[in-house]
N, C-alpha and C positions, 0 to 999 in steps of 0.2 A: 702681392696677389690679394685681390679683394675677397673678403669673407662672404660666404653664402648667407643670405638673410635667414634668420631663424624663423621657423614656422610658429605662428602664434599658438598658444595653448588652447585646447578645446574648452569652450565655455559652456556652462549649463545655466539655464534660466533660474532654476530653483536649487536649493541645497538638499533636496530629497534624494533618496536612494535611486540608483539606476537598475537595481535588481528587482525583478517583477514581484516577488513575494513580499519583499520589504516595502516596495512602493505601494502596493495594495494596502498594507497595514497602515502606512503613514497617511495615505489619502483618506482612508476611512476615519482615522482619528481627527484629521483636519476638518473633515466635513461635520463630524459630530460637534467639535468645539466651536466651529463657526456658527452652527445652529444653536449653540447655547445649551445643549443637552448634557446631562450627566449620563453615565453608563446605565444607571438604574432607570432614568427617565426614557432613554432610548429603548430599553427593553420593554417598558410599559407601553410605549407608543407603537412599537413595531410588532410586539407580540412574541418575543423570544426572551429567554432568560438572559439577564444583563451580563452574567459571567461569560457567556459565549462571546459577546462583543469585546469584552476585555481580552480574551484569548486571541481574538482576531486582530486586535490592535497591537498585541505583542508579537504577532507573527507565529503564534503557536498552532493556529489552525486557520484554514481559509474559509470554513463554513460551507454550507451546501448551496446549491443553485437557488433554492427557494428563499433562503435567508438573504442572499445577495440581491436578488430581484426586489425583495421587499425593501431593503435598505436603499437601493437605487431609486425606487419609486418614492420613498419617504423623503429623501433629500432632493428629489426632483432634478437629477443630474442626467437624465435622458440616455441611459445606457453606459455612462462613464464608468461606474463601479463594476458593472457586469463585464465590460471590456477588460478592465484591469484584472479582474478575477480570472477570466479565461486565460490571459497571458500568464498569470501566476500559476495556474494549474499546469501549464506546459513547461514551467521552469524546473529544470532538473538540478539546479545548483545545490539543492539541499541534500542530494545524494552524493556519496563519495565517488571520486573520479572513476574507479574501475566499473561502477555500475551504470554510468550515464549512457553509454552506447547501448547497453542492454535495455535500459528504460525507454530509450527512443524506439527501439525495435518492438518492445512489448506494447507500446502505445499504438503501433501500427498493425499488430498481429490480428488475424481473423480467427485464429484458433490456437489454443495453448494446451499442452498436456505436460504433466509434471509428476515426478517421483520424489517423495520426501522421505529421507531416512532418519533425519534428526529433528526437523521443525515443521510446523504447519506453514504452508506457503504464505508469503506476505499478503497476497490479495485476499486471504481468508482469516487473517489475524484480527483479533479484537484489541482494544486499547490495553487491557490488562496484560494480555499475552505479550504484545509487542513491547510494553514497558519492561516486563521482567526479563524477556529474552535479550533485548538490546542492553539492558542494564547489567546483564551478566558479563558483558565485555568491558571495554575501557571507556564507555561513553557515560558522561555524567552531566548533571545540571541542565543548562539551556540547550546544549547540544543533544542531550537525550530527548528532551521535549520536542525539539525540532525533528529528530529522526523518527520519533513515534508518530508525529503528525504526518510526516512524509509517507511512512508506511501505511497508515490508515487511509491516506489519499489514494493509494494504489487499489484499495477495495472498490473505488468508484469505477474501475475498469470493467467490473462484472455487472454493474447496475446501470451503466449509461446505455442510452439507446444505440443499438447497433454494435454493442460490445462483443468481444470474442466468445466463442464456445470454450469451456474450460473443463479439463479433466485432471484429477489428481489421484495418484495412488499413494496412500500413506502407509509406510511400514508400521507395524504394530507398536514399535518402540516410541514412535512420535506421540502416541496416545496413551502410553504408559508412564511417561515422564510428566507428572502433574506439576502445576505451578505451586509455589509456596502459599500464595493467596487463594484460599479455597473458593471464594466467590468468583474470582477472576477465572479460575479453571472451569467452573461450572458454566460460566458465561461463554467461554471459548467452545466447550462441547455443544452447548445449545446453538451457538452460531453455526458450527459445522453441520449440525443436524438440520437446521433451517435451510442452509445453503444446498444441502444434498437433495432437497425437494424442488429446487429451481429447475426449470426445463432445460436450461443451457449449462448447468453445472452437474458434473458427475464426480462423485467421491467414492473411491474404493479403498478397502483396507487389505493390506498384505499381512496375513497373520504369521506369527512365529512358526506355526506348524508347516508353513511352506518350505522351511529349511533355508540353507544359505542361498544368497542371491548375488548376482554379478555386480550389482550396484550398491552393495551393502556399506559403502563408505562415501557415497557421492549423491548429493541432491542434483537433480537435472530438470531443466525446463526446456521443452521444445516449443518453438514459435513458428507457426506457419504464417507467412506474410501474404499480402494481397496479390503479389506477383507469382505466387505458387512456390516460392523459395522457402526452405526450412532451415533454421539455424537452431543451435542448442546452447544453453548456458549451463555449465557444470560448476559446482561450488562445493568446497570443503570448509572446514572451520578456519582455514588460513588463506584461501585464495579462491578466485572465481575466474572463469575463462569462457569466452565465446568460442564455439566450435562451428566452423562453417565449411570445412573441407568435407568432400563427399565420403571418403572411406571411414574416418572416425564417426561421422554422423550415422552412417549405416550401422556400425557396430553398436552405437548407443541405442538406436531405434530397435534393433533386433533384441537387445537386452531388455528394453522397455516392454516390447511385445510379450516376451517370456514372463515378465512380472505380471502383466495384465491378465495373462492366462491363468496364473496361480492365485490371483487376488480374489477376495470375496466379490460376489455380484453387487451391483449398486443397491439392490434391495437388502441383501445380506449385510452390506456395510452400514446401511441405515439402522438395521436392527442391532448391529454391534455398537454403534454410537449410542443408541438408546439404552442398551445395557450398561455401558460405561457411565452414562449420565445418572442412571439409577444407583449405581455403586458409589458415585462421587459424593464425598461427605459435604453436607450443607455447612454454610458459614455458621460458626458458633453464635448462639444468641447471646445478647448482652442484657 
C-alpha cells in the first residue's frame, strides 16, 4: 500500500511572532533600529518620554492611539503600525482562558452595570491598584506586568468613541480596604471621583448601614449587547462564570435592583468619595 504524501509544514516569511501584541512590539523595535534611533533619540524626536517606547518594545504596554499615530507618521509607514496596534488591542491572549469569552462580549456591549463586593472593577482600576491586587495572588514578574497592562487596557473601553454606558455599585468594603502604598490608594480614589463626573459613568456606594445584601459574596457584571440580549458574569475569589440562562439572570437582576435602591445616590456617592479622599493619609514626605 502506498503511503499518503505528507503535507508540507506551514512556512512563514519571517521569524517574528504570530501573536498580535508581540508582533506589534517586535515591529516597533525593528523600525526604530532600522532608522538608527536610540530609545532616547526616538523620545526626543517624537515628543514622548523614551521610557514609554521601551515598555512598548518589551510588550508591557501598547501605548495610546496618539502615540502610535505619531510613531507611524515619524517612521513613514503609511498606517502599518496603526493597523498592528489595532489588531493587538483586540488580542485577548493576554487574559487567562476563563475570561476570554467574557472579554469578547464586554468589547461588544452597549451598556454595562456592575456590583463590586471586593474590588474596584477592572475598567476603573489605576496602575497602582491593579499591580497590588493582582500581585496579591500567584502572579509575579513579567506575567504580572503583562496582566497589569491588560487590565489598564480595559479602561479604554470607557473612553473610546461610542463606548458603553457604565454603572457600578461599590459595597463600602471595597473602599475601606486601602492599598499598602498610600500614594497609589489616593490615586485610585481620585480616579474614581473623576470617573464619577463623566456623563456616561455612574458610581454608587452601598454603605454598611444598608445591612446584609443578597450579593454579599459575589461580584457581578451585567452586559447588554447590541442585539438586546443580556448576559452576566459572576465572580468569586476562586472562579468566574458566564450566566446566560433566563431564570438565574432574572434572579441576579432582581438582586441588583434591590441593591441600587439601597445605595447612595450618585451625588451622595461622589460626596462619600470626596470624604474618603480627605481622610486618606498623604504619602510620607522624604
